[in-house]
C-alpha positions, 0 to 999 in steps of 0.5 A: 673117780669119774670127775678126775677122767677129763683132767687125766685125759688132758694130761695123757693127751699133753704128754703124748703130744709132748713126747711125739713132738720131741721124737719128731725129726726137725725136717718133719715138723711143719709151720713152726720150729720144734721149740715153739711147738713144745712151748705151745703144747706145754702152755696151751693144755687142750688146744696145744696138743690137738693142734700139734696132732693135726697141723704140726707134723708131716704125716704119711700113710704107711703100707701098700694097701692104703696107697701109702706115701713114702716112709722114712724108714724101711717097713718091717715085713712079716716072714711069710710075706717076705720073698727073700725069706721064703726063697732062703727056706726053699734053698735050705730045704733043697740043701737038706734033701740033697744031703739026705739023698747022698746018705 
């Protein structure tokens, strides 16, 4: 079983890089057109995926803690870190207290 592990790791790396390449928007692909990257990933089983992961895609840091770059999508914020959500909870609590005082 252990002798199949390197082969399975190469297949997994190739599949991951292939799917990552297909899901990457064209404007984030570096150096070569996306079609060429797909061919490189599929033809060169070890080197192709590794080169794609290191050089084929613009990568940005995500989140404020890492001095993050600008993400292309809005990042999800946990409810307890979202000031708008916390304010809405406070507003709801005030409304509830006002109703209780009226009764």
